[in-house]
Each structure stands twice: as structure tokens, then as C-alpha cells.
LOMIGU-366565 format. One line per 3 residues: number of its first residue (from 1); for each residue x, y, z of C-alpha. Coordinates in nm, 4 decimals, padded with zeros to 6 digits. Each point is the difference from the previous one (the first is absolute). Last residue first. Layout:
<minus>
NUM	X/Y/Z ~ ...
</minus>
This chain:
<minus>
316	14.0482/09.9708/11.0302 ~ -00.0227/-00.1657/-00.3700 ~ 00.2932/00.1536/-00.0716
313	00.3439/00.1711/00.0661 ~ 00.2587/00.1958/-00.2418 ~ 00.3132/00.1073/00.1051
310	00.2364/00.1575/-00.2984 ~ 00.3527/00.0868/00.0073 ~ 00.1722/00.3237/00.0358
307	00.3847/00.0345/-00.0131 ~ -00.0499/00.0528/-00.3578 ~ -00.3526/-00.0654/-00.1573
304	-00.1611/00.0744/-00.2636 ~ 00.0932/-00.3957/-00.1698 ~ -00.2128/-00.0773/00.3095
301	00.2028/-00.1771/00.2793 ~ -00.2699/-00.2877/00.0872 ~ -00.1679/-00.0959/00.3484
298	-00.2947/-00.2395/00.0203 ~ -00.2415/-00.0286/00.2780 ~ -00.3718/-00.2193/-00.0285
295	-00.1750/-00.0709/00.3263 ~ 00.0317/00.3888/00.1863 ~ -00.1489/-00.0710/00.3784
292	00.2212/00.2553/00.1416 ~ 00.2174/-00.2820/00.1277 ~ 00.0121/-00.0983/-00.3673
289	00.1983/00.3599/-00.0846 ~ 00.2432/00.0235/00.3389 ~ 00.0882/-00.3446/-00.1457
286	00.0672/00.0462/-00.3340 ~ 00.2392/00.3294/00.1084 ~ 00.1737/-00.2474/00.2604
283	00.0759/-00.2697/-00.2878 ~ 00.1215/00.2945/-00.2564 ~ 00.2652/00.1494/00.1995
280	00.2445/-00.2173/-00.1982 ~ -00.1084/00.3157/-00.2477 ~ 00.2054/00.2573/00.2039
277	00.2853/-00.0515/-00.2268 ~ -00.1523/00.1649/-00.1785 ~ 00.1396/00.3200/00.1299
274	-00.1741/00.2899/00.1935 ~ -00.3191/-00.1473/-00.0741 ~ -00.2822/00.1975/-00.0854
271	-00.2960/-00.3058/00.0386 ~ -00.2949/00.1955/-00.2172 ~ -00.3175/-00.2008/00.1052
268	-00.3397/-00.1040/-00.1853 ~ -00.2459/-00.0802/00.2163 ~ -00.3352/-00.2549/00.0261
265	-00.3167/-00.0093/00.1586 ~ -00.0257/00.2477/00.2376 ~ -00.3288/00.0018/00.1233
262	00.1473/-00.0432/00.3278 ~ 00.0419/00.4330/-00.0002 ~ 00.1731/00.0839/00.3249
259	00.1958/-00.3841/00.1229 ~ 00.0764/00.0358/-00.4014 ~ 00.1281/00.3506/00.0446
256	00.2463/-00.1209/00.2835 ~ 00.1262/-00.3536/-00.2137 ~ 00.0766/00.2401/-00.2984
253	00.1728/00.2830/00.2481 ~ 00.1831/-00.3049/00.1455 ~ 00.0772/-00.1270/-00.3259
250	00.1271/00.3373/-00.1518 ~ 00.2508/00.0378/00.3008 ~ 00.1702/-00.2890/-00.0353
247	00.0770/00.0176/-00.3427 ~ 00.1748/00.3507/00.0682 ~ -00.1697/00.2634/-00.0426
244	-00.0325/00.2872/-00.3208 ~ -00.3294/-00.0776/-00.0208 ~ -00.2026/-00.1455/-00.3087
241	-00.2898/-00.1843/00.1580 ~ -00.2715/-00.1492/-00.1103 ~ -00.3149/-00.1531/00.2078
238	-00.3034/-00.1130/-00.2447 ~ -00.3438/-00.0924/00.1186 ~ -00.0825/00.3303/00.2335
235	-00.3875/00.0047/00.0804 ~ 00.0016/00.1518/00.3742 ~ 00.0675/00.3511/-00.0442
232	00.3671/00.0512/00.0029 ~ 00.1065/00.3533/00.1798 ~ -00.2393/-00.1257/00.3334
229	00.2155/-00.3243/00.0208 ~ 00.3049/00.2251/00.0259 ~ 00.3074/00.1059/-00.1942
226	00.2822/00.1360/00.2717 ~ 00.2251/-00.2689/-00.0904 ~ -00.0368/00.0591/-00.3775
223	00.0467/00.3910/-00.0031 ~ -00.2289/00.2003/-00.0132 ~ -00.1817/00.2129/-00.3270
220	-00.2441/-00.2611/-00.0294 ~ -00.0947/00.0852/-00.3723 ~ -00.3266/-00.1421/-00.1056
217	-00.0219/-00.0706/-00.3694 ~ -00.3889/-00.0993/-00.1886 ~ -00.0944/-00.2836/-00.2647
214	-00.2326/00.1734/-00.2742 ~ -00.3122/-00.2133/00.0998 ~ -00.0925/-00.1824/00.2883
211	00.2382/-00.0890/00.2990 ~ -00.1186/-00.1184/00.3496 ~ -00.0214/00.3171/00.2182
208	00.2099/00.3209/-00.0064 ~ 00.3605/00.0034/00.1335 ~ 00.0364/00.4259/00.1279
205	00.0688/00.3106/-00.2290 ~ -00.0208/-00.1613/-00.3303 ~ 00.2997/00.0040/-00.2890
202	-00.1020/-00.1187/-00.3806 ~ 00.1946/00.3185/-00.0987 ~ 00.2622/-00.0471/00.2820
199	00.1973/-00.3365/-00.2574 ~ 00.0353/00.2585/-00.2506 ~ 00.0980/00.2795/00.1783
196	00.2535/-00.2031/00.1620 ~ 00.0047/-00.1436/00.3758 ~ 00.1495/00.2988/00.2893
193	00.2449/-00.2266/00.2603 ~ -00.1317/-00.0809/00.3246 ~ -00.0983/-00.3034/-00.1605
190	-00.2859/-00.2867/00.0562 ~ -00.2237/-00.0338/-00.3498 ~ -00.3273/-00.1555/00.0468
187	-00.0966/-00.1541/-00.3161 ~ -00.2528/-00.0398/-00.2580 ~ -00.0079/-00.2697/-00.2594
184	-00.1366/00.0662/-00.3552 ~ 00.3252/-00.1346/-00.1433 ~ 00.1371/00.3428/-00.1351
181	-00.0891/00.0834/00.3786 ~ 00.2764/-00.3074/00.0782 ~ 00.2812/00.1119/-00.2461
178	-00.0418/00.3697/00.1452 ~ 00.0431/-00.0540/00.3743 ~ 00.2493/-00.2389/-00.0999
175	00.2153/00.3133/-00.0997 ~ -00.1490/00.2535/00.2205 ~ 00.2471/00.2070/00.1443
172	00.0157/-00.0939/00.2607 ~ -00.1456/-00.3643/00.0718 ~ 00.2681/-00.0889/00.2451
169	-00.3115/-00.2249/00.2147 ~ -00.2670/-00.1185/-00.2855 ~ -00.3793/-00.0840/00.1327
166	-00.1594/-00.1545/-00.2841 ~ -00.4226/-00.0224/-00.0360 ~ -00.1147/-00.2743/-00.2202
163	-00.3781/00.0149/-00.1422 ~ 00.1454/00.1177/-00.3151 ~ 00.1205/-00.2807/-00.0728
160	00.4071/-00.0947/00.0304 ~ 00.1344/-00.3019/-00.1295 ~ 00.4029/-00.1385/00.0031
157	00.0961/-00.1994/-00.2369 ~ 00.4099/-00.0148/00.1421 ~ 00.1720/00.1459/-00.2434
154	-00.2412/00.2209/-00.1535 ~ -00.1100/00.1453/00.3688 ~ 00.3727/00.0664/00.1020
151	00.0629/00.1334/-00.3423 ~ -00.2710/00.2653/00.0420 ~ 00.0695/00.0901/00.3774
148	00.4126/00.0293/-00.0124 ~ -00.0890/00.1909/-00.3277 ~ -00.2348/00.2589/00.1564
145	00.2818/-00.0051/00.2700 ~ 00.1862/00.1890/-00.2481 ~ -00.1666/00.3142/00.1043
142	-00.2758/00.2601/-00.1127 ~ -00.1119/-00.1934/-00.2665 ~ -00.1186/00.2531/-00.2583
139	00.2654/-00.0821/-00.3374 ~ -00.0437/-00.4212/00.0660 ~ 00.2720/-00.1584/00.1639
136	00.0644/-00.2807/-00.2885 ~ -00.0408/-00.3449/00.0251 ~ 00.2294/-00.3080/-00.0837
133	-00.2099/-00.2595/00.2279 ~ 00.3119/-00.1947/00.0840 ~ -00.0161/-00.3995/00.0330
130	00.2247/-00.0575/-00.2227 ~ -00.2699/00.0475/-00.2568 ~ -00.3380/00.0814/00.1302
127	-00.2795/-00.2576/00.1841 ~ 00.1845/00.0921/00.3993 ~ -00.0596/-00.3595/00.2206
124	-00.2539/00.1013/00.3137 ~ -00.2067/-00.2766/-00.1872 ~ 00.1993/-00.2455/-00.1778
121	00.1329/00.0352/-00.3740 ~ 00.1757/-00.3673/-00.0363 ~ 00.3585/00.0657/-00.0520
118	00.2539/-00.1205/-00.2642 ~ 00.3236/00.1550/-00.1452 ~ 00.2573/00.0349/-00.2771
115	00.3371/00.2276/-00.0701 ~ 00.1058/00.1385/-00.2733 ~ 00.3993/00.0833/-00.0741
112	00.0363/00.0712/-00.3839 ~ -00.0322/00.3611/-00.0485 ~ 00.0580/00.0772/00.3665
109	-00.1994/-00.0806/00.3846 ~ -00.3672/-00.0391/-00.2042 ~ -00.2283/-00.1624/00.2606
106	-00.2838/-00.2348/-00.1584 ~ -00.2705/-00.0102/00.2668 ~ -00.2880/-00.3263/-00.0271
103	-00.3029/-00.0008/00.1387 ~ -00.2030/-00.2569/00.1395 ~ -00.3644/00.0831/00.0198
100	-00.1201/-00.1285/00.3924 ~ -00.1605/00.3847/00.0527 ~ -00.0832/00.1079/-00.3358
97	00.2963/00.1982/-00.1490 ~ -00.0210/00.3816/-00.0986 ~ 00.0060/00.0769/-00.3143
94	00.3744/00.0598/-00.1778 ~ 00.0645/00.3755/-00.1233 ~ -00.1242/00.0824/-00.3362
91	00.2414/-00.0485/-00.2729 ~ 00.0406/00.2844/-00.2669 ~ 00.3640/-00.0630/-00.0448
88	00.0575/-00.2680/00.2002 ~ 00.0233/00.0204/00.4268 ~ 00.2759/-00.0479/00.1987
85	-00.0700/00.0434/00.3999 ~ 00.2520/00.2209/00.1894 ~ 00.2237/-00.2132/00.2642
82	00.2146/00.1919/00.2150 ~ 00.4000/-00.0304/00.0885 ~ 00.0801/00.2528/-00.2503
79	-00.2075/-00.1730/-00.2965 ~ -00.0955/-00.3803/00.0054 ~ -00.2454/-00.0773/-00.2247
76	-00.3689/-00.1198/00.0318 ~ -00.2411/-00.2374/-00.1765 ~ -00.3230/-00.1373/00.1372
73	-00.1355/-00.2519/-00.1832 ~ -00.3594/-00.1754/00.1304 ~ -00.0193/-00.3237/-00.0439
70	-00.1917/-00.2301/-00.1932 ~ -00.0917/-00.3224/00.1975 ~ -00.1819/-00.2416/-00.2295
67	00.1909/-00.3088/00.0689 ~ 00.1287/-00.0779/00.3815 ~ 00.3150/00.0771/00.2510
64	00.1787/-00.0546/-00.3307 ~ -00.1445/00.1825/-00.2197 ~ 00.1217/00.3511/00.2482
61	00.3777/-00.1401/-00.0264 ~ -00.0494/00.0004/-00.3964 ~ -00.1625/00.3335/-00.0245
58	00.2488/00.1504/00.2216 ~ 00.3322/-00.1627/-00.2241 ~ -00.1661/00.1568/-00.3120
55	-00.0350/00.3413/00.1166 ~ 00.3353/-00.0310/00.1604 ~ 00.1207/-00.1177/-00.3506
52	-00.1753/00.2833/-00.2110 ~ 00.1789/00.2339/00.2273 ~ 00.3263/-00.0840/-00.0842
49	00.3378/-00.1594/00.1431 ~ -00.1563/-00.2212/00.3086 ~ 00.0456/-00.0041/00.3676
46	-00.1724/-00.2271/00.2398 ~ -00.3591/-00.1297/00.0452 ~ -00.0528/00.2367/00.3627
43	-00.2549/-00.0833/00.1950 ~ -00.1265/00.3776/00.0483 ~ -00.0432/00.2257/00.2315
40	-00.0170/00.3902/-00.0694 ~ -00.0355/00.2967/00.2399 ~ 00.2262/-00.1490/00.1871
37	00.1833/00.2423/00.3038 ~ -00.2916/-00.1753/00.2540 ~ 00.0961/-00.3901/-00.0621
34	-00.3230/-00.1613/-00.1383 ~ -00.1339/-00.3468/00.1896 ~ -00.1647/-00.1274/-00.2847
31	00.2259/-00.0619/-00.2215 ~ 00.2325/-00.3098/00.1416 ~ -00.3755/-00.1608/-00.0656
28	00.1022/00.0126/-00.3828 ~ 00.2770/-00.2268/00.0347 ~ 00.3653/00.0701/00.1309
25	00.2221/-00.3100/-00.0025 ~ 00.0344/-00.2764/00.2560 ~ 00.2396/-00.2341/-00.0902
22	00.1948/00.2436/-00.1922 ~ 00.0986/00.1639/00.2932 ~ -00.0381/00.3099/00.1867
19	-00.2370/00.1474/-00.2623 ~ 00.2103/00.2589/-00.2236 ~ -00.0739/00.3789/00.0051
16	-00.0369/00.2925/-00.2602 ~ -00.0164/00.3557/00.0555 ~ -00.0637/00.2977/-00.2768
13	00.0205/00.3484/00.1245 ~ 00.3419/00.0337/00.0114 ~ 00.1329/-00.3180/-00.1461
10	00.0254/-00.3247/00.1968 ~ 00.0823/-00.3666/-00.1467 ~ -00.0504/-00.2293/00.2800
7	-00.0816/00.0378/00.3594 ~ -00.0798/-00.2991/00.1849 ~ -00.3515/-00.0521/00.1719
4	-00.0589/-00.2397/00.2366 ~ -00.1400/00.2108/00.3309 ~ -00.1850/00.2543/-00.1629
1	00.1248/00.3237/-00.0211
</minus>
């Protein structure tokens, strides 16, 4: 945890901190380096007894930073240690805020306990209330890995193109591949195990040339360590991994694939942890990706994760 953050009021799923002293209060700049285990980080405005009062103090706080600001209001309720989006009857979900726009979060902890906080929306910050996309697994998805890709895409604002080719390690039975195909991205799936029929319906016998028309899947039925350059072609742009291996192994394979495919520009790695205390290795993970040439790196636990983290690397 950042030096100087002192634990304050806490409930499972909702944590507050105090600054180290009244002379060094928290500010908006405090929110720039978000902890990986926090999906929403706000500058707290305190506790009130009604939702309307929370909305009012949010509006006042935002106005104090300049006239004419109109915050997007997110209302969430803490239930069983998880934040649930709250909407009135017939209310549409709040629109995604623009970069730089003020966002006010109202957290309902009980019938007469509401906490208010503010932040400014930024790149690689979730646009959704409480930082959760509230996604539902479609009936045709081969696995829950579909949720991992979709929530990462929403949380980080990832953009995919039909010109992209992704390689995914540990791809079976094909949840991530299915999500990428729906986004018109072609995929080289690496896994000795079988893929689901809904994914194999797009299978091709080998890596074709540049993507065009309908996205395709090439199933490379090998362990990741045995994959060679000839299995990948020359146009891979995304590296993805959901292997049941340690973070060290996943990052080692990422480095090897980057060497085989210099065209890789982005990576999304699901880190499998035996214990969440392994997050202390974050500096080493970031250093490894920077050494591969990635300029932007983020680490985030998503709502669909358990003892997992999403490690994102961009701008290589």
C-alpha cells in the first residue's frame, strides 16, 4: 500500500483510508496510481444518511473545482461484499463518462448509510459503476474466460481491429477466442486440449495471410513451450495468456513470443496466483514487460477474478 495511507473505516468490499496527517490531505493526484485490488478509487467526501444528500455534496465538490461541471453519478450498493449497480425503475444505465469528466460515486452500505466520493475519468480506468462491467455469460460461450476478455476490454477501454491477429496460450475450450471472434479478431489458439465446436466452426488448417473478411481460428495443439516461429506467421499483434502456470512462466513465454513475433504491440496476461500476497512481485512483473519494450503497463483484479490478476501491456 502507498506510504502514508492509514486504514480507516472498512467493510468487506469497501475500504477507506486516512492520510498520514492533516497537513498532507489526500487530493485528486492521490488517485493516479490505483491499487491493483481496487476496482474503483475515489476521493472520499464522507458519510451521510441519504442518497440525495450524497448527490448534493458531490455536486458541490465538483462545482468547487470550476463552474459548469456536471458529474456522472454512479450509485452502487454493497451486498455480500460485492458492489451492485443500483438503478431506479426504468432508469437506463449511466452513460460512459468522457476522459476528464467528473464521476461521483454513491455507495449504499445500509438504509441510512451512504458514502460519497469523486474522481475524474481517465484512460485505463473503468467507466462502469463500482468498476464492474456487470456482464452476463452468454449461453454459447465455451467458458468463463469469455468474461475475462470482455471485462478487461470494458475496464481498460481496449480497442480491437479486424486487422489484428491474437495468439492465446492456454486457450481451451475457447472462451477468449469466442469473444475475440465476436470482435472480428483472428486468433492462433495454443493448447493441446480440444476447442469447443462453436470456436472450431471458424477453424483453418494453418495460419493464413493478412486477415480479411470472416475472422479465423488456427488451433496449434502444442504446449506453449514447444511453439515455434513457423506456427505463428509474421503478423501477430496481440499476445494473450490464460495458462495455469506461475506468473514467472507466463512472462517468460510472453518474452519468447515477442522475440518470435516482433509485430506484437499489446499483451493481456491472466496471472494465476497461489496467494494474493504474491502481488508484492508487481515491480518485477512491470520491469519484465518494460524490458520487452512495452511502454504502458497496468495490473488489475477484475470482478470476474478470484486469485487472478489481469496484467495489461500496451504501446510496444
